[in-house]
LUMBA-861917 format. One record per residue (C-alpha): residue number from 1; residue in three letters; chain; x, y, z. Coordinates in nm, 3 decimals, always signed. Each point is the difference from the previous one (the first is absolute). Last residue first. Layout:
! LUMBA-861917
- num / residuo / cadena / u / v / w
- NUM / Ala / A / X / Y / Z .
...
END
This chain:
! LUMBA-861917
- num / residuo / cadena / u / v / w
- 350 / Ala / A / -3.436 / +4.639 / +9.466 .
- 349 / Gln / A / +0.220 / -0.187 / +0.266 .
- 348 / Lys / A / -0.023 / +0.284 / +0.234 .
- 347 / Ser / A / -0.348 / +0.068 / +0.029 .
- 346 / Ala / A / -0.101 / -0.370 / -0.001 .
- 345 / Met / A / +0.223 / +0.005 / +0.341 .
- 344 / Lys / A / -0.161 / +0.304 / +0.138 .
- 343 / Glu / A / -0.342 / -0.134 / -0.096 .
- 342 / Asp / A / +0.037 / -0.345 / +0.175 .
- 341 / His / A / +0.139 / +0.181 / +0.293 .
- 340 / Tyr / A / -0.260 / +0.221 / +0.033 .
- 339 / Lys / A / -0.264 / -0.266 / -0.047 .
- 338 / Thr / A / +0.201 / -0.224 / +0.295 .
- 337 / Asp / A / -0.010 / +0.306 / +0.251 .
- 336 / Leu / A / -0.397 / +0.087 / -0.083 .
- 335 / Leu / A / -0.093 / -0.403 / +0.074 .
- 334 / Glu / A / +0.213 / +0.010 / +0.289 .
- 333 / Gln / A / -0.178 / +0.282 / +0.155 .
- 332 / Gln / A / -0.341 / -0.114 / -0.062 .
- 331 / Lys / A / +0.076 / -0.283 / +0.214 .
- 330 / Gln / A / +0.154 / +0.164 / +0.237 .
- 329 / Gly / A / -0.311 / +0.228 / +0.014 .
- 328 / Lys / A / -0.210 / -0.328 / -0.004 .
- 327 / Lys / A / +0.168 / -0.161 / +0.282 .
- 326 / Ala / A / -0.009 / +0.328 / +0.217 .
- 325 / Asn / A / -0.370 / +0.022 / -0.108 .
- 324 / Ser / A / -0.037 / -0.373 / +0.144 .
- 323 / Gln / A / +0.177 / +0.034 / +0.306 .
- 322 / Ala / A / -0.235 / +0.363 / +0.073 .
- 321 / Trp / A / -0.289 / -0.213 / -0.019 .
- 320 / Ser / A / +0.101 / -0.306 / +0.189 .
- 319 / Glu / A / +0.117 / +0.263 / +0.268 .
- 318 / Thr / A / -0.359 / +0.189 / -0.013 .
- 317 / Ala / A / -0.184 / -0.346 / +0.018 .
- 316 / Pro / A / +0.231 / -0.115 / +0.296 .
- 315 / Ile / A / -0.065 / +0.378 / +0.188 .
- 314 / Phe / A / -0.407 / -0.028 / -0.070 .
- 313 / Leu / A / -0.011 / -0.277 / +0.291 .
- 312 / Leu / A / +0.116 / +0.222 / +0.264 .
- 311 / Ala / A / -0.334 / +0.182 / -0.019 .
- 310 / Val / A / -0.177 / -0.306 / +0.085 .
- 309 / Gly / A / +0.261 / -0.110 / +0.276 .
- 308 / Ala / A / -0.001 / +0.344 / +0.207 .
- 307 / Ala / A / -0.374 / -0.066 / +0.077 .
- 306 / Asp / A / +0.028 / -0.085 / +0.331 .
- 305 / Gly / A / +0.002 / +0.250 / +0.271 .
- 304 / Thr / A / -0.272 / +0.192 / -0.178 .
- 303 / Met / A / +0.077 / +0.393 / -0.008 .
- 302 / Val / A / +0.378 / -0.006 / +0.083 .
- 301 / Thr / A / +0.022 / -0.340 / -0.175 .
- 300 / Ala / A / -0.155 / +0.138 / -0.291 .
- 299 / Leu / A / +0.210 / +0.314 / +0.001 .
- 298 / Val / A / +0.345 / -0.206 / -0.015 .
- 297 / Ser / A / -0.096 / -0.231 / -0.276 .
- 296 / Gly / A / -0.116 / +0.261 / -0.214 .
- 295 / Ala / A / +0.345 / +0.208 / +0.045 .
- 294 / Leu / A / +0.138 / -0.338 / -0.062 .
- 293 / Ala / A / -0.206 / -0.002 / -0.366 .
- 292 / Gly / A / +0.040 / +0.334 / -0.059 .
- 291 / Val / A / +0.399 / +0.024 / +0.019 .
- 290 / Arg / A / +0.019 / -0.341 / -0.200 .
- 289 / Leu / A / -0.214 / +0.163 / -0.256 .
- 288 / Thr / A / +0.196 / +0.341 / -0.003 .
- 287 / Trp / A / +0.275 / -0.191 / -0.071 .
- 286 / Arg / A / -0.129 / -0.226 / -0.285 .
- 285 / Val / A / -0.140 / +0.325 / -0.178 .
- 284 / Phe / A / +0.370 / +0.156 / +0.034 .
- 283 / Arg / A / +0.150 / -0.315 / -0.119 .
- 282 / Asn / A / -0.229 / -0.015 / -0.284 .
- 281 / Lys / A / +0.084 / +0.359 / -0.084 .
- 280 / Glu / A / +0.368 / -0.008 / +0.021 .
- 279 / Arg / A / -0.044 / -0.316 / -0.218 .
- 278 / Lys / A / -0.204 / +0.230 / -0.235 .
- 277 / Glu / A / +0.243 / +0.261 / -0.025 .
- 276 / Arg / A / +0.273 / -0.255 / -0.071 .
- 275 / Leu / A / -0.207 / -0.177 / -0.245 .
- 274 / Ala / A / -0.036 / +0.348 / -0.166 .
- 273 / Arg / A / +0.371 / +0.086 / +0.024 .
- 272 / Cys / A / +0.113 / -0.275 / -0.146 .
- 271 / Ala / A / -0.249 / +0.080 / -0.308 .
- 270 / Gln / A / +0.108 / +0.341 / -0.031 .
- 269 / Val / A / +0.397 / -0.131 / +0.002 .
- 268 / Tyr / A / -0.092 / -0.244 / -0.258 .
- 267 / Lys / A / -0.153 / +0.260 / -0.188 .
- 266 / Ala / A / +0.254 / +0.245 / -0.002 .
- 265 / Asp / A / +0.221 / -0.276 / -0.107 .
- 264 / Arg / A / -0.180 / -0.116 / -0.285 .
- 263 / Gly / A / -0.035 / +0.372 / -0.130 .
- 262 / Ala / A / +0.393 / +0.047 / +0.031 .
- 261 / Asn / A / +0.103 / -0.318 / -0.137 .
- 260 / Ala / A / -0.268 / +0.123 / -0.331 .
- 259 / Lys / A / +0.172 / +0.331 / +0.018 .
- 258 / Glu / A / +0.358 / -0.198 / -0.022 .
- 257 / Ala / A / -0.126 / -0.258 / -0.255 .
- 256 / Leu / A / -0.087 / +0.322 / -0.207 .
- 255 / Ala / A / +0.296 / +0.149 / +0.027 .
- 254 / Lys / A / +0.198 / -0.318 / -0.091 .
- 253 / Arg / A / -0.242 / -0.046 / -0.308 .
- 252 / Ala / A / +0.083 / +0.311 / -0.080 .
- 251 / Glu / A / +0.356 / -0.039 / +0.033 .
- 250 / Glu / A / +0.008 / -0.318 / -0.193 .
- 249 / Lys / A / -0.216 / +0.188 / -0.252 .
- 248 / Ala / A / +0.241 / +0.270 / -0.052 .
- 247 / Ala / A / +0.286 / -0.246 / +0.025 .
- 246 / Ala / A / -0.184 / -0.198 / -0.304 .
- 245 / Ile / A / -0.048 / +0.316 / -0.173 .
- 244 / Glu / A / +0.383 / +0.085 / +0.040 .
- 243 / Gly / A / +0.137 / -0.317 / -0.113 .
- 242 / Arg / A / -0.250 / +0.052 / -0.343 .
- 241 / Ala / A / +0.160 / +0.322 / -0.030 .
- 240 / Gln / A / +0.385 / -0.126 / -0.014 .
- 239 / Ile / A / -0.140 / -0.271 / -0.186 .
- 238 / Gly / A / -0.114 / +0.203 / -0.233 .
- 237 / Gln / A / +0.286 / +0.289 / -0.009 .
- 236 / Ala / A / +0.235 / -0.316 / -0.069 .
- 235 / Glu / A / -0.230 / -0.063 / -0.294 .
- 234 / Ala / A / +0.012 / +0.359 / -0.133 .
- 233 / Thr / A / +0.358 / -0.036 / +0.067 .
- 232 / Glu / A / +0.063 / -0.255 / -0.208 .
- 231 / Leu / A / -0.229 / +0.093 / -0.299 .
- 230 / Gln / A / +0.121 / +0.297 / +0.014 .
- 229 / Gln / A / +0.382 / -0.127 / -0.067 .
- 228 / Ala / A / -0.158 / -0.236 / -0.239 .
- 227 / Leu / A / -0.131 / +0.292 / -0.186 .
- 226 / His / A / +0.389 / +0.168 / +0.030 .
- 225 / Gln / A / +0.097 / -0.293 / -0.143 .
- 224 / Asp / A / -0.186 / -0.058 / -0.284 .
- 223 / Val / A / +0.069 / +0.426 / -0.076 .
- 222 / Asn / A / +0.323 / -0.070 / -0.002 .
- 221 / Arg / A / +0.009 / -0.313 / -0.245 .
- 220 / Gln / A / -0.246 / +0.184 / -0.211 .
- 219 / Val / A / +0.243 / +0.266 / -0.023 .
- 218 / Thr / A / +0.345 / -0.238 / -0.068 .
- 217 / Ile / A / -0.201 / -0.161 / -0.280 .
- 216 / Gly / A / -0.105 / +0.339 / -0.153 .
- 215 / Ala / A / +0.367 / +0.140 / -0.002 .
- 214 / Asp / A / +0.140 / -0.318 / -0.129 .
- 213 / Ser / A / -0.294 / -0.070 / -0.302 .
- 212 / Arg / A / -0.261 / -0.192 / +0.003 .
- 211 / Gly / A / -0.245 / +0.253 / +0.175 .
- 210 / Leu / A / +0.096 / +0.208 / -0.251 .
- 209 / Ser / A / -0.090 / -0.203 / -0.269 .
- 208 / Leu / A / +0.240 / -0.135 / -0.217 .
- 207 / Gly / A / +0.075 / +0.120 / -0.343 .
- 206 / Glu / A / +0.328 / -0.070 / -0.030 .
- 205 / Ile / A / +0.067 / +0.376 / -0.176 .
- 204 / Val / A / -0.292 / +0.187 / +0.205 .
- 203 / Thr / A / +0.002 / -0.189 / +0.334 .
- 202 / Gln / A / +0.316 / -0.162 / +0.081 .
- 201 / Glu / A / +0.259 / +0.300 / -0.206 .
- 200 / Thr / A / -0.262 / +0.286 / +0.164 .
- 199 / Val / A / +0.050 / -0.148 / +0.412 .
- 198 / Ala / A / +0.358 / -0.062 / -0.141 .
- 197 / Pro / A / +0.065 / +0.362 / +0.001 .
- 196 / Val / A / +0.120 / +0.104 / -0.390 .
- 195 / Phe / A / +0.342 / +0.221 / +0.014 .
- 194 / Gln / A / +0.105 / +0.345 / -0.100 .
- 193 / His / A / +0.306 / +0.158 / +0.183 .
- 192 / Asn / A / +0.139 / +0.334 / -0.074 .
- 191 / Leu / A / -0.206 / +0.200 / +0.251 .
- 190 / His / A / +0.057 / -0.218 / +0.266 .
- 189 / Thr / A / +0.288 / +0.147 / +0.197 .
- 188 / Arg / A / -0.175 / +0.313 / -0.025 .
- 187 / Ile / A / -0.276 / -0.089 / +0.231 .
- 186 / Ile / A / +0.222 / +0.000 / +0.308 .
- 185 / Glu / A / +0.205 / +0.313 / -0.008 .
- 184 / Trp / A / -0.341 / +0.140 / -0.131 .
- 183 / Ala / A / -0.153 / -0.075 / +0.353 .
- 182 / Ser / A / +0.281 / +0.105 / +0.149 .
- 181 / Asp / A / +0.017 / +0.381 / -0.167 .
- 180 / Ala / A / -0.370 / +0.013 / +0.066 .
- 179 / Thr / A / +0.019 / -0.039 / +0.384 .
- 178 / Asn / A / -0.100 / -0.269 / +0.256 .
- 177 / Leu / A / +0.306 / -0.114 / +0.027 .
- 176 / Phe / A / -0.060 / -0.358 / -0.194 .
- 175 / Arg / A / +0.291 / -0.192 / +0.093 .
- 174 / His / A / +0.123 / -0.307 / -0.282 .
- 173 / Met / A / +0.028 / -0.376 / -0.018 .
- 172 / Gln / A / +0.050 / -0.135 / -0.325 .
- 171 / Ala / A / -0.117 / -0.332 / -0.157 .
- 170 / Pro / A / +0.224 / -0.296 / -0.096 .
- 169 / Pro / A / +0.047 / -0.115 / -0.343 .
- 168 / Gln / A / +0.030 / -0.342 / +0.051 .
- 167 / Gly / A / -0.150 / +0.076 / +0.353 .
- 166 / Ala / A / +0.170 / +0.052 / +0.321 .
- 165 / Leu / A / -0.175 / +0.338 / +0.111 .
- 164 / Leu / A / -0.316 / -0.179 / -0.068 .
- 163 / Pro / A / +0.115 / -0.295 / +0.216 .
- 162 / Lys / A / +0.085 / +0.274 / +0.292 .
- 161 / Trp / A / -0.267 / +0.183 / +0.006 .
- 160 / Tyr / A / -0.201 / -0.146 / +0.248 .
- 159 / Arg / A / -0.078 / -0.359 / +0.129 .
- 158 / Asp / A / +0.398 / -0.065 / -0.107 .
- 157 / Asn / A / +0.067 / +0.288 / +0.280 .
- 156 / Thr / A / +0.289 / +0.234 / -0.114 .
- 155 / Ala / A / -0.067 / +0.282 / -0.214 .
- 154 / Leu / A / -0.366 / +0.048 / +0.203 .
- 153 / Gln / A / +0.194 / -0.056 / +0.332 .
- 152 / Thr / A / +0.253 / +0.250 / -0.106 .
- 151 / Glu / A / -0.258 / +0.274 / -0.034 .
- 150 / Asn / A / -0.153 / -0.077 / +0.325 .
- 149 / Arg / A / +0.316 / +0.032 / +0.189 .
- 148 / Glu / A / +0.095 / +0.358 / -0.185 .
- 147 / Glu / A / -0.416 / +0.086 / +0.075 .
- 146 / Gln / A / +0.062 / -0.095 / +0.338 .
- 145 / Asn / A / +0.354 / +0.183 / +0.044 .
- 144 / Ala / A / -0.207 / +0.313 / -0.120 .
- 143 / Asp / A / -0.180 / -0.035 / +0.350 .
- 142 / Arg / A / -0.222 / +0.316 / -0.008 .
- 141 / Leu / A / -0.188 / -0.164 / -0.272 .
- 140 / His / A / -0.182 / +0.171 / -0.307 .
- 139 / Gly / A / +0.368 / +0.089 / -0.152 .
- 138 / Trp / A / -0.056 / -0.241 / -0.291 .
- 137 / His / A / -0.350 / -0.077 / -0.102 .
- 136 / Thr / A / +0.107 / -0.201 / -0.305 .
- 135 / Thr / A / +0.199 / -0.285 / -0.152 .
- 134 / Val / A / -0.022 / -0.081 / -0.264 .
- 133 / Leu / A / +0.069 / -0.325 / -0.181 .
- 132 / Thr / A / +0.051 / +0.051 / -0.380 .
- 131 / Ile / A / -0.043 / -0.267 / -0.248 .
- 130 / Phe / A / +0.061 / -0.064 / -0.407 .
- 129 / Gly / A / +0.303 / -0.209 / +0.150 .
- 128 / Leu / A / -0.279 / -0.211 / +0.112 .
- 127 / Lys / A / -0.072 / -0.136 / -0.339 .
- 126 / Asp / A / +0.105 / -0.359 / -0.011 .
- 125 / Gln / A / -0.287 / -0.062 / +0.297 .
- 124 / Gly / A / -0.220 / +0.207 / -0.197 .
- 123 / Val / A / -0.202 / +0.333 / +0.126 .
- 122 / Leu / A / -0.325 / -0.163 / +0.093 .
- 121 / Arg / A / +0.181 / -0.301 / +0.183 .
- 120 / Pro / A / +0.285 / +0.161 / +0.101 .
- 119 / Leu / A / -0.221 / +0.263 / +0.195 .
- 118 / Met / A / -0.305 / -0.224 / +0.140 .
- 117 / Glu / A / +0.218 / -0.130 / +0.278 .
- 116 / Leu / A / +0.085 / +0.377 / +0.119 .
- 115 / Asn / A / -0.360 / +0.136 / -0.016 .
- 114 / Gln / A / -0.115 / -0.387 / +0.184 .
- 113 / Phe / A / +0.311 / +0.083 / +0.253 .
- 112 / Gly / A / -0.109 / +0.339 / +0.067 .
- 111 / Ser / A / -0.363 / -0.077 / +0.045 .
- 110 / Gly / A / +0.114 / -0.247 / +0.277 .
- 109 / Arg / A / +0.201 / +0.300 / +0.202 .
- 108 / Met / A / +0.381 / +0.055 / -0.068 .
- 107 / Arg / A / +0.152 / +0.096 / +0.305 .
- 106 / Glu / A / +0.187 / +0.321 / +0.131 .
- 105 / Leu / A / -0.225 / +0.182 / -0.191 .
- 104 / Thr / A / +0.137 / +0.370 / -0.008 .
- 103 / Ile / A / +0.164 / -0.071 / -0.348 .
- 102 / Asp / A / -0.306 / -0.037 / -0.197 .
- 101 / His / A / +0.034 / -0.171 / -0.287 .
- 100 / Leu / A / -0.029 / +0.068 / -0.382 .
- 99 / Tyr / A / +0.035 / -0.233 / -0.303 .
- 98 / Leu / A / +0.105 / +0.220 / -0.303 .
- 97 / Val / A / -0.049 / -0.222 / -0.332 .
- 96 / Gly / A / +0.150 / +0.112 / -0.331 .
- 95 / Ser / A / -0.013 / +0.110 / -0.341 .
- 94 / Leu / A / -0.323 / -0.177 / -0.114 .
- 93 / Arg / A / -0.055 / -0.019 / -0.367 .
- 92 / Lys / A / -0.189 / +0.160 / -0.283 .
- 91 / Gly / A / -0.190 / -0.133 / -0.333 .
- 90 / Glu / A / -0.382 / +0.067 / +0.111 .
- 89 / Ala / A / -0.045 / -0.368 / +0.101 .
- 88 / Tyr / A / +0.291 / +0.055 / +0.257 .
- 87 / Ile / A / -0.142 / +0.306 / +0.123 .
- 86 / Gly / A / -0.347 / -0.200 / +0.068 .
- 85 / Asn / A / +0.161 / -0.323 / +0.192 .
- 84 / Val / A / +0.169 / +0.223 / +0.228 .
- 83 / Tyr / A / -0.331 / +0.133 / +0.045 .
- 82 / Ser / A / -0.217 / -0.266 / +0.029 .
- 81 / Ala / A / +0.241 / -0.233 / +0.185 .
- 80 / Ile / A / +0.008 / +0.313 / +0.245 .
- 79 / Asn / A / -0.339 / -0.021 / +0.044 .
- 78 / Lys / A / -0.063 / -0.326 / +0.039 .
- 77 / Leu / A / +0.228 / -0.030 / +0.287 .
- 76 / Val / A / -0.178 / +0.232 / +0.200 .
- 75 / Glu / A / -0.316 / -0.222 / -0.085 .
- 74 / Ile / A / +0.162 / -0.280 / +0.140 .
- 73 / Asp / A / +0.145 / +0.133 / +0.310 .
- 72 / Ser / A / -0.333 / +0.098 / +0.113 .
- 71 / Arg / A / -0.131 / +0.383 / -0.036 .
- 70 / Thr / A / -0.090 / +0.278 / +0.244 .
- 69 / Gly / A / +0.283 / -0.089 / +0.266 .
- 68 / Asp / A / +0.333 / +0.009 / -0.212 .
- 67 / Asp / A / +0.189 / -0.282 / +0.099 .
- 66 / Phe / A / +0.124 / -0.078 / -0.336 .
- 65 / Gly / A / +0.100 / +0.368 / -0.036 .
- 64 / Pro / A / -0.134 / +0.247 / -0.239 .
- 63 / Thr / A / +0.165 / +0.119 / -0.291 .
- 62 / Asp / A / +0.208 / +0.274 / -0.111 .
- 61 / Ile / A / +0.157 / +0.036 / -0.318 .
- 60 / Leu / A / +0.208 / +0.267 / -0.080 .
- 59 / Tyr / A / +0.027 / +0.080 / -0.366 .
- 58 / Val / A / +0.309 / +0.167 / -0.125 .
- 57 / Asp / A / -0.052 / +0.222 / -0.334 .
- 56 / Gln / A / +0.425 / +0.025 / -0.111 .
- 55 / Asp / A / +0.185 / +0.294 / -0.153 .
- 54 / Glu / A / +0.131 / +0.101 / +0.348 .
- 53 / Phe / A / -0.219 / -0.175 / +0.262 .
- 52 / Met / A / -0.348 / +0.104 / -0.071 .
- 51 / Ala / A / -0.264 / -0.095 / +0.255 .
- 50 / Val / A / -0.310 / -0.217 / -0.087 .
- 49 / Tyr / A / -0.277 / -0.142 / +0.292 .
- 48 / Glu / A / -0.142 / -0.362 / -0.018 .
- 47 / Ala / A / -0.285 / -0.128 / +0.244 .
- 46 / Val / A / -0.081 / -0.390 / +0.033 .
- 45 / Asp / A / -0.298 / -0.012 / +0.228 .
- 44 / Thr / A / -0.068 / +0.051 / +0.354 .
- 43 / Thr / A / +0.320 / +0.240 / +0.142 .
- 42 / Cys / A / -0.102 / +0.170 / +0.309 .
- 41 / Ser / A / +0.036 / -0.367 / +0.160 .
- 40 / Asp / A / -0.121 / +0.020 / +0.422 .
- 39 / Met / A / +0.292 / -0.047 / +0.196 .
- 38 / Asp / A / +0.075 / +0.360 / +0.111 .
- 37 / Glu / A / +0.162 / +0.364 / -0.123 .
- 36 / Gly / A / -0.113 / -0.112 / -0.365 .
- 35 / Ile / A / +0.115 / +0.251 / -0.268 .
- 34 / Val / A / -0.275 / +0.106 / -0.249 .
- 33 / Ile / A / +0.171 / +0.146 / -0.305 .
- 32 / Asp / A / -0.141 / +0.322 / -0.093 .
- 31 / Glu / A / +0.352 / +0.195 / +0.067 .
- 30 / Val / A / +0.235 / -0.185 / -0.311 .
- 29 / Ser / A / +0.316 / +0.139 / +0.023 .
- 28 / Thr / A / +0.067 / -0.289 / -0.237 .
- 27 / Ala / A / +0.280 / -0.154 / +0.170 .
- 26 / Lys / A / -0.051 / +0.105 / +0.377 .
- 25 / Gln / A / -0.406 / -0.086 / -0.046 .
- 24 / Ile / A / +0.074 / -0.349 / -0.178 .
- 23 / Leu / A / +0.261 / -0.058 / +0.312 .
- 22 / Thr / A / -0.299 / +0.059 / +0.213 .
- 21 / Ser / A / -0.254 / -0.222 / -0.141 .
- 20 / Lys / A / +0.248 / -0.286 / +0.038 .
- 19 / Gly / A / +0.031 / +0.014 / +0.346 .
- 18 / Ala / A / +0.022 / -0.298 / +0.160 .
- 17 / Gly / A / -0.352 / +0.097 / +0.165 .
- 16 / Thr / A / -0.232 / -0.277 / -0.187 .
- 15 / Val / A / +0.285 / -0.322 / -0.066 .
- 14 / Gly / A / +0.219 / +0.058 / -0.328 .
- 13 / Leu / A / +0.001 / +0.035 / -0.372 .
- 12 / Leu / A / +0.115 / +0.299 / -0.223 .
- 11 / Leu / A / +0.009 / -0.114 / -0.352 .
- 10 / Ile / A / +0.239 / +0.244 / -0.232 .
- 9 / Tyr / A / -0.087 / +0.067 / -0.395 .
- 8 / Ala / A / +0.226 / +0.164 / -0.186 .
- 7 / Pro / A / -0.052 / +0.201 / -0.325 .
- 6 / Pro / A / +0.146 / -0.077 / -0.332 .
- 5 / Arg / A / +0.314 / +0.270 / -0.027 .
- 4 / Arg / A / -0.090 / +0.267 / -0.184 .
- 3 / Ala / A / +0.180 / +0.035 / -0.334 .
- 2 / Ala / A / +0.333 / +0.231 / -0.095 .
- 1 / Met / A / -0.064 / +0.279 / -0.159 .
END
């Protein structure tokens, strides 16, 4: 009986929602694999699923993405490195790496670039031939031509997959059409391969710490950049908040000033009205005394024939009193106007 071939270990990488769990489910027919329908990661730890292909055990290793919402990128790298280093310690080897990408996305978001940047550091720049770049979610767009355009962009853009496809040896590119046959068409190209990834060579064979490996350095740099962006955003929000607070204070000051001005204007109008009423009252008294003095002189003349002069003596005194009150009222009005003007100018300068 021919000896069975050694087991194959296939590592699946990609951002959350790229379709890693779906491909594994199609290949293994395991129904209880949780498949995410949103941006929250369903794969929180490295998990392996085994299937038989002809006479070979095939282990499909599901991994959280480097945009996992429940843990840091450093923790994700530690989990992946721990797994691949563990199978190396058992005398086993990886057979291939599948990197999955959602073809419906017209642009690669920041986490996609981070995952893509991590790929050659984790696997090894000289081992790109063990990578298959897999596009998923075909047929989900109404415009099928857009999916074709997205695929072309991935293959020809220097920021996307072109450098990997031009490597020595080059990575391969394949479509996953959401069927078991399509999944195994991709997987079987790696079943006869065995290799040691760069992260294992550097951390196990060379004895580097994970943080000093190419993958660790890349993750730390991405984390530092993310923190710097968060600090910059927080600072910008702080500046905006301080500006909003200052604007609110200015609005409150203006409202108080308007309220104070309204009160000042009302007091001024009220004081002017009181002075006017006082002048009218004095004028009434003045004319009453005048009329009384004239009436008295007429009556005295009629009664005595020569007493009119005594009554008329009251008229100069009345006029003097009236003029004195008029000047006093005018002075009060001038003081009131000056005070109002000064307070109005002071409020404008405040």
